N, C-alpha and C positions, 0 to 999 in steps of 0.2 A: 459501536467502535468505529464503523466506517464514517459516520458523521463527525465524531470527535476528531478523527485523524484529518478529515477535510478541513474542519475548523482550525485545528492546530497548524495546518500547512499554510494558512493565511495569516499567521502571526507576523505583524510588521517587523521587518528587519531579518526575517528568517532567510538564510541563503537559498537561492534556487536549487542548488545541488542537494539540499535537504528537503525543501518543499515539494519538488517535482516527484521524487519517489513516494512521498507521503500521499500525494494526490493520486498517483497511480495505484498505490495500495488500496486507497479508499474505493476507487472505481472497481478494482478487481474483487474486493470484499463484497461490494454490492452485487457484482455479477455472480459470485459464488452463492450468495444468499438466494438470488433469483433462481439459479439452476436447482438449488436444493428445494426451493419452494414449489417448483413445478415437477419435483421428483425426477429431475434429470439424472442421468448417470453416465457410465462409460467414459468415453474420451472427453466429453464436454466438462464433466465434473473433475476429472483428473487434470485437464488443461487449466481450468480455473484455479484449482488448488496450487498447481505448479507456478502459475503466474503470481499468485498471492505470496507464496513462499519466496519467490525471486524478489518481489518488491520489498518484502520484509527485510531480506538480507541487504538490499540496496539502501534502505533507510538506515539500518544499523551501521553500515559502513560509512555512509555520509555523515551520520552523527558522530561517529568515532573520529573521522577526519576533521570535522569542524571543531570538536573538543580539543584535538591535538594542536590546533592552530590558536586556540584561545589562551 
């Protein structure tokens, strides 16, 4: 999913306000997978999940705004 989001964020003509949070989500998804892979826990796991959720919300909001302008 992280790779697919990164690829999609590079779609020609995609507004930066949509592409940027998609790229951030991809980075944070990769970070979360890495933390889980090394069996990290505690604050690092919670912080990575929080960042991922924030990015997901930002992507959804940016897409909704972009669709309302179309």
